[in-house]
C-alpha positions in Angstrom: 0.0 0.0 0.0 2.8 2.4 0.9 4.4 2.0 -2.5 1.1 2.5 -4.3 0.4 5.7 -2.5 3.8 7.2 -2.8 4.0 6.3 -6.5 0.4 7.5 -7.4 -0.2 10.3 -4.9 -2.9 12.7 -6.0 -1.2 15.5 -4.1 2.5 15.3 -4.9 4.6 14.2 -7.8 7.5 12.5 -5.9 11.0 11.9 -7.1 11.4 8.2 -7.7 12.6 6.2 -4.7 13.2 9.4 -2.7 12.3 7.7 0.6 15.1 5.1 0.0 17.7 7.9 0.1 20.1 7.9 3.1 20.5 11.7 2.8 18.0 13.6 5.0 18.9 16.9 3.2 18.1 15.4 -0.2 14.8 13.9 1.0 13.7 17.2 2.6 14.6 19.2 -0.5 12.9 16.8 -2.8 9.7 16.9 -0.8 9.8 20.6 -0.5 10.2 21.0 -4.2 7.4 18.5 -5.0 5.0 20.2 -2.5 5.7 23.7 -3.9 5.3 22.6 -7.5 2.1 20.6 -7.0 -1.1 22.1 -8.3 -3.2 19.3 -6.9 -2.4 19.5 -3.2 -5.2 20.4 -0.8 -3.0 21.8 2.0 -0.1 24.2 2.2 3.2 23.0 0.8 4.7 22.4 4.3 1.8 20.4 5.5 1.6 18.3 2.3 5.3 17.5 2.4 5.3 16.7 6.1 2.2 14.6 5.7 3.7 12.5 3.0 6.9 11.9 4.9 5.0 11.0 8.1 2.7 8.7 6.2 5.6 6.9 4.7 7.4 6.5 8.1 4.2 5.3 9.8 3.2 2.8 7.1 6.7 1.4 6.4 7.5 1.4 10.1 8.6 -2.1 11.1 10.1 -2.8 7.7 12.5 0.1 7.8 16.1 -0.4 8.8 17.2 1.6 11.8 19.5 3.7 9.6 16.8 4.5 7.1 14.3 5.4 9.8 16.9 7.7 11.3 17.5 9.4 7.9 13.7 9.9 7.5 13.3 11.4 11.0 16.3 13.7 10.3 14.5 14.7 7.1 11.5 15.8 9.1 13.7 18.2 11.1 15.4 19.4 7.9 12.0 20.0 6.3 10.9 22.1 9.2 14.0 24.3 8.8 13.5 24.6 5.0 10.0 25.9 5.6 11.2 28.2 8.5 9.3 26.2 11.1 11.9 25.6 13.7 
């Protein structure tokens, strides 16, 4: 289900396999770019990007390696900074 949603999201056009990246900065920048460029999102760019990231972390949860989950959690913090939210 996670794969289907992230590949066929009606809100964001995501970079391929972005959630598999080990680089939190790259993940955050890609999500920010996707959220700002989307014309289909229903929420503000920050909220759309953070929602997609949180959804992926929650749904993939137990199947994520510790290092990958760490990178995704760090991407959340980076995303907040990119949007001036902390």
